[in-house]
TILOGU-364638 format. One record per residue (C-alpha): residue number from 0; chain; x, y, z. Coordinates in steps of 0.1 Angstrom, whole numbers, plus 5000, padded with zeros to 4 digits. Layout:
# TILOGU-364638
   num   chaine     px     py     pz
   NUM        A      X      Y      Z
...
END
This chain:
# TILOGU-364638
   num   chaine     px     py     pz
     0        A   5000   5000   5000
     1        A   5029   5024   5008
     2        A   5055   5022   4980
     3        A   5091   5032   4988
     4        A   5086   5064   4968
     5        A   5058   5076   4990
     6        A   5076   5063   5021
     7        A   5107   5084   5012
     8        A   5086   5115   5008
     9        A   5066   5108   5040
    10        A   5098   5101   5059
    11        A   5110   5136   5051
    12        A   5078   5149   5068
    13        A   5084   5129   5099
    14        A   5111   5149   5117
    15        A   5112   5150   5155
    16        A   5095   5183   5163
    17        A   5107   5208   5188
    18        A   5144   5200   5186
    19        A   5169   5221   5205
    20        A   5190   5247   5189
    21        A   5228   5252   5185
    22        A   5227   5279   5211
    23        A   5215   5254   5238
    24        A   5247   5238   5252
    25        A   5230   5214   5276
    26        A   5218   5180   5264
    27        A   5182   5182   5253
    28        A   5159   5154   5242
    29        A   5125   5157   5225
    30        A   5101   5130   5214
    31        A   5072   5133   5189
    32        A   5045   5109   5178
    33        A   5028   5109   5144
    34        A   4997   5093   5129
    35        A   4996   5084   5092
    36        A   4962   5079   5075
    37        A   4951   5072   5039
    38        A   4920   5094   5038
    39        A   4903   5086   5071
    40        A   4919   5051   5074
    41        A   4948   5048   5099
    42        A   4976   5029   5081
    43        A   5007   5036   5102
    44        A   5022   5053   5133
    45        A   5057   5068   5138
    46        A   5077   5081   5167
    47        A   5108   5102   5165
    48        A   5133   5115   5191
    49        A   5160   5141   5188
    50        A   5190   5147   5210
    51        A   5213   5177   5209
    52        A   5244   5178   5231
    53        A   5267   5207   5225
    54        A   5278   5206   5189
    55        A   5264   5171   5181
    56        A   5229   5159   5173
    57        A   5211   5125   5168
    58        A   5177   5118   5155
    59        A   5161   5083   5158
    60        A   5128   5072   5144
    61        A   5105   5042   5141
    62        A   5077   5036   5116
    63        A   5051   5008   5117
    64        A   5022   5001   5094
    65        A   4988   4993   5111
    66        A   4952   4986   5104
    67        A   4941   4978   5068
    68        A   4977   4983   5056
    69        A   4988   4952   5075
    70        A   4963   4931   5056
    71        A   4981   4939   5023
    72        A   5017   4940   5036
    73        A   5033   4948   5069
    74        A   5058   4977   5066
    75        A   5082   4988   5093
    76        A   5113   5009   5095
    77        A   5139   5022   5119
    78        A   5160   5052   5109
    79        A   5186   5074   5124
    80        A   5209   5103   5116
    81        A   5239   5116   5135
    82        A   5258   5148   5127
    83        A   5271   5181   5140
    84        A   5258   5216   5143
    85        A   5275   5239   5118
    86        A   5265   5274   5126
    87        A   5227   5274   5119
    88        A   5228   5242   5099
    89        A   5224   5205   5108
    90        A   5252   5187   5089
    91        A   5247   5150   5087
    92        A   5277   5126   5091
    93        A   5258   5093   5088
    94        A   5222   5084   5079
    95        A   5208   5049   5083
    96        A   5175   5032   5073
    97        A   5164   4997   5080
    98        A   5133   4991   5058
    99        A   5111   4960   5061
   100        A   5083   4949   5038
   101        A   5068   4916   5049
   102        A   5098   4892   5054
   103        A   5120   4913   5031
   104        A   5146   4936   5047
   105        A   5169   4962   5032
   106        A   5195   4984   5050
   107        A   5206   5018   5037
   108        A   5238   5034   5051
   109        A   5249   5068   5039
   110        A   5281   5086   5049
   111        A   5286   5124   5045
   112        A   5315   5149   5046
   113        A   5307   5186   5045
   114        A   5273   5179   5029
   115        A   5286   5156   5002
   116        A   5279   5119   5001
   117        A   5312   5099   5004
   118        A   5297   5064   5005
   119        A   5264   5046   5002
   120        A   5259   5010   5012
   121        A   5227   4991   5004
   122        A   5223   4955   5018
   123        A   5213   4934   5000
   124        A   5220   4953   4968
   125        A   5189   4960   4948
   126        A   5184   4944   4913
   127        A   5177   4970   4887
   128        A   5168   4971   4850
   129        A   5195   4992   4833
   130        A   5172   5000   4804
   131        A   5148   5021   4825
   132        A   5168   5030   4856
   133        A   5180   5066   4860
   134        A   5214   5062   4878
   135        A   5226   5085   4906
   136        A   5257   5104   4894
   137        A   5286   5119   4915
   138        A   5272   5154   4908
   139        A   5238   5144   4923
   140        A   5256   5136   4956
   141        A   5271   5170   4962
   142        A   5255   5194   4986
   143        A   5226   5172   4996
   144        A   5205   5168   5027
   145        A   5194   5136   5045
   146        A   5156   5129   5048
   147        A   5154   5136   5085
   148        A   5175   5167   5096
   149        A   5170   5181   5061
   150        A   5136   5195   5071
   151        A   5146   5211   5103
   152        A   5150   5249   5100
   153        A   5165   5275   5124
   154        A   5139   5300   5136
   155        A   5154   5328   5115
   156        A   5159   5307   5083
   157        A   5138   5310   5051
   158        A   5115   5280   5050
   159        A   5096   5287   5019
   160        A   5103   5295   4991
   161        A   5131   5269   4993
   162        A   5146   5240   4973
   163        A   5157   5210   4994
   164        A   5181   5185   4977
   165        A   5173   5152   4994
   166        A   5191   5119   4990
   167        A   5178   5088   5009
   168        A   5203   5062   4999
   169        A   5187   5052   4966
   170        A   5168   5082   4952
   171        A   5179   5118   4947
   172        A   5150   5142   4947
   173        A   5143   5179   4950
   174        A   5115   5191   4973
   175        A   5105   5226   4961
   176        A   5087   5246   4988
   177        A   5064   5276   4980
   178        A   5046   5298   5006
   179        A   5009   5293   5013
   180        A   5005   5315   5045
   181        A   4999   5303   5080
   182        A   4973   5282   5098
   183        A   4965   5272   5134
   184        A   4977   5238   5146
   185        A   4972   5219   5178
   186        A   4985   5186   5192
   187        A   4991   5172   5226
   188        A   5019   5194   5240
   189        A   5015   5222   5214
   190        A   4991   5249   5202
   191        A   5000   5277   5179
   192        A   5006   5289   5143
   193        A   5021   5268   5116
   194        A   5038   5280   5084
   195        A   5022   5263   5054
   196        A   5041   5255   5022
   197        A   5032   5237   4991
   198        A   5057   5211   4979
   199        A   5066   5200   4944
   200        A   5084   5167   4941
   201        A   5111   5166   4914
   202        A   5128   5132   4909
   203        A   5164   5137   4898
   204        A   5179   5102   4897
   205        A   5177   5068   4915
   206        A   5143   5059   4901
   207        A   5127   5038   4874
   208        A   5114   5056   4844
   209        A   5077   5052   4837
   210        A   5067   5044   4873
   211        A   5031   5056   4877
   212        A   5035   5066   4914
   213        A   5065   5088   4906
   214        A   5048   5104   4877
   215        A   5016   5110   4897
   216        A   5036   5125   4926
   217        A   5057   5147   4903
   218        A   5025   5163   4887
   219        A   5005   5167   4919
   220        A   5014   5193   4946
   221        A   5018   5183   4982
   222        A   5014   5204   5014
   223        A   5035   5206   5045
   224        A   5032   5226   5077
   225        A   5061   5237   5099
   226        A   5058   5249   5135
   227        A   5080   5260   5164
   228        A   5074   5248   5199
   229        A   5078   5269   5230
   230        A   5115   5268   5241
   231        A   5127   5256   5207
   232        A   5144   5278   5181
   233        A   5137   5256   5151
   234        A   5108   5249   5128
   235        A   5100   5213   5120
   236        A   5071   5195   5102
   237        A   5039   5189   5121
   238        A   5015   5180   5092
   239        A   5018   5169   5056
   240        A   4993   5160   5028
   241        A   5008   5137   5002
   242        A   4986   5127   4972
   243        A   4983   5091   4960
   244        A   4960   5075   4934
   245        A   4941   5058   4963
   246        A   4935   5091   4980
   247        A   4955   5116   5001
   248        A   4980   5104   5026
   249        A   4980   5125   5058
   250        A   5010   5127   5082
   251        A   5000   5145   5115
   252        A   5019   5151   5147
   253        A   4996   5140   5175
   254        A   5020   5144   5205
   255        A   5049   5167   5211
   256        A   5069   5164   5243
   257        A   5094   5144   5264
END
């Protein structure tokens, strides 16, 4: 029910909300929980935690399908990113994703240096049809963001308009953000205004030509909301609407706190 293309985009919306800031020297930990629905049907849950300690950060997350999605195929994932705080940026050093569909398991490991990918490991290696596969080039791996900390913005940063170059270990995509104003948002542990952006998904490489889900996502705008919790100096996603042929996929923060 949830292809890896949609999972990759949804994952970029599932960032631990209310993370600490570079100016906060003491160790800080924040946990957020998300619900994922297809229309009104619950299909998954996710939980993310962020830890900031001096100049270092770590984000861990878990994802698990539920409800009607489990009838078709059980999907689960564990993901993490570690890195350092470089001024007002989160600079990843290593990103990891363990992705399970039924009894199949695949592990993605990405290593970075100054924003550039130095190594990607995929275990087991995927089988690809060279005739319709768009390969990732060395140029595609320069100045990229990981799917987790790539969507955390300092409070004084420009959120939208913006172009986010995301690499998830297999696919390289641009997420192009455009402003749509503000809207109120509330969850357990938070109530306030959210910055609303539309998103255009632009596949660059690491995908199969002609895939209907990619073409549909490329042509249909998405929506994402960012908010800043009390005591935090960053904006992170709290809500996203991702179109699919079966109906809209909603990602919503339901709890924000320790």
